[in-house]
PATOR-261961 format. One record per residue (C-alpha): residue in one letter; x, y, z. Coordinates in nm, 4 decimals. Example, Ala and Ser with C-alpha at 12.3 -4.5 7.8 and 13.67 -1.06 7.14 Angstrom:
2
+------+----------+----------+----------+
! type !        X !        Y !        Z !
+------+----------+----------+----------+
!    a !   1.2300 !  -0.4500 !   0.7800 !
!    s !   1.3670 !  -0.1060 !   0.7140 !
+------+----------+----------+----------+
//
This chain:
331
+------+----------+----------+----------+
! type !        X !        Y !        Z !
+------+----------+----------+----------+
!    m !   3.4038 !   6.6242 !   5.3958 !
!    d !   3.1704 !   6.6217 !   5.0962 !
!    l !   3.3146 !   6.3308 !   4.8958 !
!    r !   3.1031 !   6.4218 !   4.5879 !
!    r !   3.2684 !   6.7727 !   4.5847 !
!    a !   3.6187 !   6.6282 !   4.6520 !
!    f !   3.5939 !   6.3862 !   4.3603 !
!    r !   3.3961 !   6.6271 !   4.1401 !
!    l !   3.1040 !   6.3797 !   4.1139 !
!    p !   2.7800 !   6.5183 !   3.9576 !
!    r !   2.5163 !   6.6236 !   4.1940 !
!    p !   2.2207 !   6.3670 !   4.2213 !
!    r !   1.8799 !   6.4723 !   4.1041 !
!    r !   1.5394 !   6.3092 !   4.1585 !
!    c !   1.4030 !   6.0815 !   3.8855 !
!    r !   1.0366 !   6.0606 !   3.8031 !
!    d !   1.0073 !   5.7353 !   4.0046 !
!    g !   1.1566 !   5.9001 !   4.3095 !
!    g !   1.5016 !   5.7388 !   4.2825 !
!    e !   1.8308 !   5.9155 !   4.2260 !
!    g !   1.9770 !   5.9738 !   3.8797 !
!    l !   2.2858 !   6.1538 !   3.7356 !
!    a !   2.2637 !   6.5324 !   3.7295 !
!    g !   2.4043 !   6.5215 !   3.3756 !
!    g !   2.1512 !   6.2652 !   3.2562 !
!    p !   2.2338 !   5.9212 !   3.1117 !
!    p !   2.5616 !   5.8617 !   2.9247 !
!    a !   2.5564 !   6.0062 !   2.5741 !
!    q !   2.5541 !   5.6629 !   2.3997 !
!    l !   2.2188 !   5.5778 !   2.5745 !
!    r !   2.0454 !   5.9083 !   2.4969 !
!    g !   1.7742 !   5.9147 !   2.2360 !
!    s !   1.5363 !   6.1630 !   2.0893 !
!    a !   1.2207 !   6.2442 !   2.2734 !
!    g !   0.9097 !   6.0475 !   2.1779 !
!    d !   0.5564 !   6.1754 !   2.1463 !
!    d !   0.5108 !   6.1493 !   2.5243 !
!    g !   0.8247 !   6.3482 !   2.5921 !
!    r !   1.0225 !   6.0465 !   2.7081 !
!    a !   1.3539 !   5.9678 !   2.5565 !
!    e !   1.3536 !   5.6877 !   2.3046 !
!    p !   1.6525 !   5.4513 !   2.2692 !
!    r !   1.8799 !   5.4796 !   1.9673 !
!    e !   1.8538 !   5.2150 !   1.7009 !
!    g !   2.0567 !   4.9095 !   1.8040 !
!    h !   2.0250 !   4.9763 !   2.1749 !
!    r !   1.7855 !   4.7947 !   2.4183 !
!    d !   1.5458 !   4.9983 !   2.6184 !
!    h !   1.6156 !   4.9529 !   2.9866 !
!    a !   1.3745 !   4.7642 !   3.1972 !
!    r !   1.1575 !   4.9790 !   3.4156 !
!    p !   1.1582 !   4.9338 !   3.7914 !
!    a !   0.8798 !   4.7190 !   3.9336 !
!    r !   0.5713 !   4.9006 !   4.0368 !
!    a !   0.3973 !   4.8469 !   4.3698 !
!    g !   0.2145 !   4.5149 !   4.3784 !
!    e !   0.4224 !   4.3532 !   4.0928 !
!    r !   0.6239 !   4.0401 !   4.1411 !
!    p !   0.9950 !   4.0719 !   4.1286 !
!    q !   1.1490 !   3.9756 !   3.7894 !
!    a !   1.3512 !   3.6903 !   3.9424 !
!    l !   1.0283 !   3.5315 !   4.0720 !
!    v !   0.8593 !   3.5793 !   3.7406 !
!    r !   1.1446 !   3.4058 !   3.5592 !
!    e !   1.1257 !   3.1235 !   3.8066 !
!    l !   0.7541 !   3.0754 !   3.7585 !
!    r !   0.7929 !   3.0816 !   3.3804 !
!    a !   1.0613 !   2.8249 !   3.4014 !
!    d !   0.8008 !   2.5810 !   3.5261 !
!    d !   0.6095 !   2.6231 !   3.2006 !
!    a !   0.9069 !   2.4654 !   3.0109 !
!    g !   0.8389 !   2.1332 !   3.1887 !
!    p !   0.6195 !   1.8529 !   3.0720 !
!    q !   0.2925 !   1.9737 !   2.9174 !
!    a !  -0.0503 !   1.8315 !   2.9792 !
!    p !  -0.1585 !   1.5672 !   2.7366 !
!    r !  -0.3703 !   1.6757 !   2.4441 !
!    l !  -0.5749 !   1.5028 !   2.1733 !
!    p !  -0.3703 !   1.3737 !   1.8793 !
!    r !  -0.3564 !   1.6026 !   1.5758 !
!    p !  -0.3228 !   1.4855 !   1.2151 !
!    g !   0.0279 !   1.3779 !   1.1550 !
!    d !   0.1093 !   1.2905 !   1.5165 !
!    a !   0.2993 !   0.9672 !   1.5836 !
!    t !   0.2356 !   0.8657 !   1.9405 !
!    v !   0.5126 !   0.6351 !   2.0384 !
!    t !   0.4433 !   0.4042 !   2.3315 !
!    d !   0.7416 !   0.1716 !   2.2905 !
!    a !   1.1087 !   0.2033 !   2.2054 !
!    t !   1.0448 !   0.0778 !   1.8535 !
!    a !   1.2049 !   0.3187 !   1.6043 !
!    d !   0.9895 !   0.2437 !   1.3004 !
!    v !   0.7252 !   0.0217 !   1.1444 !
!    r !   0.8658 !  -0.2786 !   0.9661 !
!    i !   0.6804 !  -0.4114 !   0.6635 !
!    l !   0.7843 !  -0.7507 !   0.5207 !
!    q !   0.6916 !  -0.8477 !   0.1670 !
!    l !   0.7080 !  -1.2204 !   0.0955 !
!    y !   0.8336 !  -1.3349 !  -0.2405 !
!    p !   0.8175 !  -1.0046 !  -0.4334 !
!    d !   0.9688 !  -1.1535 !  -0.7507 !
!    e !   0.7035 !  -1.4345 !  -0.7844 !
!    l !   0.4051 !  -1.3021 !  -0.5958 !
!    g !   0.4159 !  -0.9284 !  -0.6779 !
!    v !   0.3172 !  -0.9115 !  -1.0466 !
!    t !  -0.0205 !  -0.7363 !  -1.0374 !
!    g !   0.0605 !  -0.3997 !  -0.8958 !
!    d !   0.1495 !  -0.5268 !  -0.5471 !
!    a !   0.4361 !  -0.2734 !  -0.5324 !
!    g !   0.1715 !  -0.0068 !  -0.5408 !
!    n !   0.0122 !  -0.1452 !  -0.2209 !
!    l !   0.3511 !  -0.1235 !  -0.0473 !
!    d !   0.4040 !   0.2301 !  -0.1727 !
!    v !   0.0706 !   0.3413 !  -0.0388 !
!    l !   0.1315 !   0.1886 !   0.3113 !
!    r !   0.4764 !   0.3471 !   0.3281 !
!    t !   0.3549 !   0.6928 !   0.2127 !
!    r !   0.0569 !   0.7087 !   0.4423 !
!    l !   0.2649 !   0.6075 !   0.7483 !
!    e !   0.5633 !   0.8390 !   0.6661 !
!    r !   0.3405 !   1.1415 !   0.5823 !
!    s !   0.1735 !   1.0821 !   0.9204 !
!    g !   0.5023 !   1.1002 !   1.1054 !
!    i !   0.5831 !   0.7293 !   1.1399 !
!    p !   0.9079 !   0.6049 !   0.9796 !
!    v !   0.8912 !   0.2813 !   0.7822 !
!    t !   1.1342 !   0.0067 !   0.6867 !
!    v !   1.0282 !  -0.2207 !   0.3968 !
!    e !   1.2033 !  -0.5584 !   0.3902 !
!    t !   1.1694 !  -0.8551 !   0.1489 !
!    h !   1.1930 !  -1.2235 !   0.1899 !
!    r !   1.3003 !  -1.4270 !  -0.1158 !
!    v !   1.3360 !  -1.7966 !  -0.1695 !
!    g !   1.6385 !  -1.9177 !   0.0286 !
!    d !   1.6540 !  -1.6203 !   0.2588 !
!    e !   1.6478 !  -1.6434 !   0.6376 !
!    l !   1.3111 !  -1.5280 !   0.7633 !
!    g !   1.4458 !  -1.2728 !   1.0110 !
!    a !   1.2731 !  -1.1049 !   1.3052 !
!    e !   0.8975 !  -1.0632 !   1.3345 !
!    p !   0.7746 !  -0.7650 !   1.1386 !
!    d !   0.4796 !  -0.5304 !   1.2040 !
!    l !   0.2899 !  -0.6141 !   0.8818 !
!    v !   0.3354 !  -0.8992 !   0.6297 !
!    v !   0.2321 !  -0.8412 !   0.2723 !
!    i !   0.1889 !  -1.1226 !   0.0137 !
!    g !   0.0992 !  -1.0407 !  -0.3429 !
!    n !  -0.0451 !  -1.2130 !  -0.6413 !
!    g !   0.0982 !  -1.4470 !  -0.9102 !
!    p !   0.0247 !  -1.7396 !  -1.1350 !
!    l !   0.0140 !  -2.1076 !  -1.0222 !
!    s !   0.3721 !  -2.1556 !  -1.1474 !
!    a !   0.4892 !  -1.8886 !  -0.9091 !
!    l !   0.3143 !  -2.0598 !  -0.6221 !
!    r !   0.4977 !  -2.3795 !  -0.7070 !
!    r !   0.8339 !  -2.1990 !  -0.7085 !
!    v !   0.7890 !  -2.0513 !  -0.3637 !
!    h !   0.5980 !  -2.3409 !  -0.2085 !
!    a !   0.8893 !  -2.5388 !  -0.0544 !
!    d !   1.0454 !  -2.2233 !   0.0965 !
!    a !   0.7148 !  -2.1174 !   0.2440 !
!    v !   0.6480 !  -2.4596 !   0.3964 !
!    a !   0.9958 !  -2.4504 !   0.5517 !
!    h !   0.8900 !  -2.1360 !   0.7368 !
!    r !   0.5355 !  -2.2320 !   0.8025 !
!    e !   0.5696 !  -2.2620 !   1.1852 !
!    a !   0.7156 !  -1.9132 !   1.2169 !
!    l !   0.4673 !  -1.7565 !   0.9771 !
!    a !   0.1725 !  -1.9218 !   1.1590 !
!    a !   0.3031 !  -1.7906 !   1.4905 !
!    w !   0.3347 !  -1.4429 !   1.3468 !
!    a !  -0.0240 !  -1.4608 !   1.2125 !
!    s !  -0.1527 !  -1.5156 !   1.5650 !
!    r !  -0.0529 !  -1.1514 !   1.6494 !
!    t !   0.0828 !  -0.9793 !   1.3428 !
!    p !  -0.1380 !  -0.8241 !   1.0677 !
!    f !  -0.1196 !  -0.9911 !   0.7263 !
!    f !  -0.2469 !  -0.8528 !   0.3925 !
!    a !  -0.2715 !  -1.1158 !   0.1107 !
!    v !  -0.3894 !  -1.0705 !  -0.2378 !
!    g !  -0.4768 !  -1.3415 !  -0.4928 !
!    a !  -0.2258 !  -1.6226 !  -0.4983 !
!    g !  -0.0832 !  -1.4874 !  -0.1754 !
!    l !  -0.4115 !  -1.5564 !  -0.0045 !
!    e !  -0.4250 !  -1.9070 !  -0.1622 !
!    l !  -0.0848 !  -1.9855 !  -0.0116 !
!    l !  -0.2285 !  -1.9147 !   0.3401 !
!    c !  -0.5132 !  -2.1564 !   0.2865 !
!    t !  -0.5082 !  -2.5216 !   0.3998 !
!    r !  -0.5149 !  -2.6525 !   0.0384 !
!    i !  -0.4873 !  -2.5293 !  -0.3198 !
!    e !  -0.6775 !  -2.7554 !  -0.5567 !
!    d !  -0.5975 !  -2.7387 !  -0.9305 !
!    p !  -0.7115 !  -2.9623 !  -1.2245 !
!    s !  -0.3450 !  -3.0526 !  -1.2847 !
!    g !  -0.2831 !  -3.1384 !  -0.9188 !
!    g !  -0.2737 !  -2.9543 !  -0.5914 !
!    l !  -0.0549 !  -2.8167 !  -0.3156 !
!    d !  -0.0836 !  -2.8086 !   0.0600 !
!    g !  -0.1085 !  -2.4525 !   0.1845 !
!    l !   0.0295 !  -2.3072 !   0.5083 !
!    a !  -0.3083 !  -2.3608 !   0.6818 !
!    i !  -0.2902 !  -2.0112 !   0.8382 !
!    v !  -0.6546 !  -1.9610 !   0.7412 !
!    s !  -0.9211 !  -2.2327 !   0.7379 !
!    a !  -1.0190 !  -2.2392 !   0.3701 !
!    v !  -0.9559 !  -2.4247 !   0.0489 !
!    a !  -0.8659 !  -2.2459 !  -0.2777 !
!    h !  -1.0163 !  -2.4111 !  -0.5919 !
!    r !  -0.8435 !  -2.3023 !  -0.9117 !
!    g !  -0.9849 !  -2.3728 !  -1.2554 !
!    r !  -1.3259 !  -2.1984 !  -1.2004 !
!    p !  -1.4812 !  -1.9842 !  -1.4730 !
!    r !  -1.2512 !  -1.6776 !  -1.5075 !
!    r !  -1.3740 !  -1.3379 !  -1.3945 !
!    v !  -1.2224 !  -1.0322 !  -1.5548 !
!    g !  -1.3512 !  -0.6799 !  -1.4884 !
!    y !  -1.4304 !  -0.4124 !  -1.2340 !
!    a !  -1.6027 !  -0.5147 !  -0.9135 !
!    i !  -1.7690 !  -0.3267 !  -0.6318 !
!    a !  -1.7868 !  -0.4784 !  -0.2885 !
!    e !  -1.9218 !  -0.3947 !   0.0614 !
!    s !  -1.7073 !  -0.4671 !   0.3679 !
!    n !  -1.6640 !  -0.3697 !   0.7255 !
!    d !  -1.4209 !  -0.1039 !   0.5984 !
!    g !  -1.6877 !   0.0409 !   0.3759 !
!    r !  -1.7270 !   0.0223 !  -0.0039 !
!    i !  -1.4338 !  -0.1419 !  -0.1794 !
!    t !  -1.3635 !  -0.1045 !  -0.5502 !
!    g !  -1.1202 !  -0.3224 !  -0.7321 !
!    f !  -1.0462 !  -0.5305 !  -1.0454 !
!    e !  -1.0901 !  -0.9021 !  -1.0836 !
!    d !  -0.8782 !  -1.1231 !  -1.3006 !
!    q !  -0.8939 !  -1.4661 !  -1.1408 !
!    a !  -1.0484 !  -1.8150 !  -1.1650 !
!    t !  -1.0348 !  -1.9110 !  -0.7966 !
!    e !  -1.3226 !  -1.9990 !  -0.5627 !
!    l !  -1.2703 !  -2.0188 !  -0.1861 !
!    t !  -1.4597 !  -2.2724 !   0.0298 !
!    g !  -1.4830 !  -2.3165 !   0.3998 !
!    v !  -1.4520 !  -1.9489 !   0.4630 !
!    e !  -1.5927 !  -1.8547 !   0.8052 !
!    t !  -1.5859 !  -1.4710 !   0.7565 !
!    p !  -1.5297 !  -1.3161 !   0.4103 !
!    f !  -1.3394 !  -1.0040 !   0.3673 !
!    a !  -1.6259 !  -0.8489 !   0.1590 !
!    t !  -1.9282 !  -0.9190 !  -0.0372 !
!    i !  -1.9189 !  -0.8310 !  -0.4100 !
!    v !  -2.2454 !  -0.6605 !  -0.5008 !
!    r !  -2.1730 !  -0.5676 !  -0.8601 !
!    d !  -1.9534 !  -0.6876 !  -1.1402 !
!    v !  -1.9483 !  -0.7092 !  -1.5163 !
!    t !  -2.2585 !  -0.9387 !  -1.5126 !
!    g !  -2.4651 !  -0.6886 !  -1.3072 !
!    a !  -2.5953 !  -0.7041 !  -0.9567 !
!    v !  -2.4574 !  -1.0081 !  -0.7684 !
!    s !  -2.3986 !  -1.1222 !  -0.4106 !
!    r !  -2.1008 !  -1.3413 !  -0.3626 !
!    p !  -1.8243 !  -1.3490 !  -0.0966 !
!    d !  -1.4757 !  -1.2306 !  -0.1561 !
!    g !  -1.1602 !  -1.3256 !   0.0432 !
!    i !  -1.1136 !  -1.3945 !   0.4090 !
!    r !  -1.0963 !  -1.1757 !   0.7175 !
!    t !  -0.9715 !  -1.2975 !   1.0594 !
!    e !  -0.8490 !  -1.1118 !   1.3553 !
!    t !  -0.5120 !  -1.0603 !   1.1908 !
!    v !  -0.5439 !  -1.1625 !   0.8234 !
!    t !  -0.7016 !  -0.9566 !   0.5502 !
!    g !  -0.7129 !  -1.1533 !   0.2277 !
!    t !  -0.8810 !  -1.0715 !  -0.1041 !
!    l !  -0.8985 !  -1.1789 !  -0.4656 !
!    l !  -0.9522 !  -0.8224 !  -0.5664 !
!    q !  -0.6637 !  -0.6426 !  -0.7376 !
!    g !  -0.6152 !  -0.2866 !  -0.8615 !
!    p !  -0.3799 !  -0.2488 !  -0.6870 !
!    l !  -0.6338 !  -0.2378 !  -0.4098 !
!    l !  -0.4863 !   0.0004 !  -0.1473 !
!    p !  -0.4273 !   0.3079 !  -0.3704 !
!    l !  -0.7941 !   0.2783 !  -0.4779 !
!    n !  -0.9221 !   0.2292 !  -0.1249 !
!    p !  -0.7617 !   0.4551 !   0.1332 !
!    v !  -0.9941 !   0.3371 !   0.4107 !
!    l !  -0.8577 !  -0.0117 !   0.3874 !
!    a !  -0.4950 !   0.1238 !   0.3628 !
!    d !  -0.5529 !   0.3281 !   0.6785 !
!    r !  -0.6857 !   0.0276 !   0.8709 !
!    l !  -0.3734 !  -0.1786 !   0.7769 !
!    a !  -0.1441 !   0.1146 !   0.8567 !
!    a !  -0.3072 !   0.1535 !   1.1941 !
!    s !  -0.2683 !  -0.2189 !   1.2699 !
!    a !   0.0959 !  -0.2136 !   1.1729 !
!    a !   0.1661 !   0.0994 !   1.3811 !
!    e !  -0.0191 !  -0.0537 !   1.6827 !
!    h !   0.1933 !  -0.3727 !   1.6512 !
!    a !   0.5029 !  -0.1425 !   1.6614 !
!    g !   0.3780 !   0.0440 !   1.9768 !
!    m !   0.2616 !   0.3523 !   1.7929 !
!    r !  -0.0630 !   0.5266 !   1.7076 !
!    y !  -0.1462 !   0.6108 !   1.3534 !
!    v !  -0.3338 !   0.9280 !   1.2817 !
!    p !  -0.3667 !   1.0058 !   0.9056 !
!    a !  -0.2008 !   1.3286 !   0.8028 !
!    a !  -0.4049 !   1.6059 !   0.6427 !
!    s !  -0.1747 !   1.5988 !   0.3430 !
!    l !  -0.3099 !   1.2542 !   0.2470 !
!    k !  -0.6357 !   1.4056 !   0.1377 !
!    e !  -0.4833 !   1.4751 !  -0.2003 !
!    f !  -0.4410 !   1.1005 !  -0.2563 !
!    d !  -0.7870 !   1.0294 !  -0.1215 !
!    t !  -0.9368 !   1.2717 !  -0.3774 !
!    l !  -0.7435 !   1.1007 !  -0.6689 !
!    a !  -0.8726 !   0.7641 !  -0.5369 !
!    d !  -1.2259 !   0.8926 !  -0.5340 !
!    h !  -1.2023 !   1.0090 !  -0.8978 !
!    a !  -1.0490 !   0.6727 !  -1.0081 !
!    t !  -1.3129 !   0.4600 !  -0.8185 !
!    d !  -1.5949 !   0.6805 !  -0.9541 !
!    l !  -1.4724 !   0.6136 !  -1.3091 !
!    m !  -1.4374 !   0.2401 !  -1.2433 !
!    r !  -1.7883 !   0.2147 !  -1.1015 !
!    s !  -1.9323 !   0.3991 !  -1.4053 !
!    h !  -1.7649 !   0.1414 !  -1.6309 !
!    v !  -1.8345 !  -0.1722 !  -1.4207 !
!    a !  -2.0297 !  -0.3267 !  -1.7055 !
!    s !  -1.7330 !  -0.2945 !  -1.9444 !
!    v !  -1.6168 !  -0.6289 !  -2.0885 !
!    f !  -1.2487 !  -0.7091 !  -2.0872 !
!    t !  -1.0682 !  -0.9738 !  -2.2903 !
!    t !  -1.0459 !  -1.2923 !  -2.0867 !
!    i !  -0.6995 !  -1.4371 !  -2.0553 !
!    q !  -0.6951 !  -1.8090 !  -2.1419 !
+------+----------+----------+----------+
//
């Protein structure tokens, strides 16, 4: 018996690819108008049917299986700007500012803002913490920042700093420190002053002598980080320094050659202000990279930071052009 005739099924016809199709053509809802090549085009909202595999082509199941392998781990590539390469379980970079109320009076908040911004724009989260007189010191951070202040401020924080000297010294053996002005003096072995003196934390081998002729004005220095531009307003001289942070080559008096600050394997200390890091992105990037490395990450400056670098260039160009300007000396 012919089952097709018994159940009134449409008679098969040959398709272009040699297979069987329905004599009446495809169902009405799948029919479309003929295209330029005479083939039917699917109606809007319907998917075109996949064509049968041609001779020599891989079955679709095999292709899907091979493509699935591409979703696995990719080969390593060179870092791109903004990448944060994490090599440890550390979630963020922790920056600790010591005594922000007393030693943070000459734009030191700007230094912190720059470090945070450059790290975060480059894909590395940042936590900024503070230590004030009477606080517990807490866990070891990835970068310690100590700002500037008058001698009276040093006296107010001195006892608390000495109480934590052992821990701070241990940190300084492996953790980057950035110290400005009085913050650097606190790290020295001794702070000498005409009215008396204070023992420092002895984290760096140097003596700070206050009461020297006061310097006020723009200053240009050369360092291992490149040219550094800042502002001086201090009457301190450091002695016993093994490696200065920089050499000042020009100030309000003209061409000079005198050392500034201290640089060790972990400590970057300077008497230059500004604040210094917004004016000198190359120094900010070195400190950011050191902090990220301590946290188990790699810092690659983001391309978006170039707008800040351009502003810094304009500012330092203006400062260098007015380096001979005389400022009122604070007595």
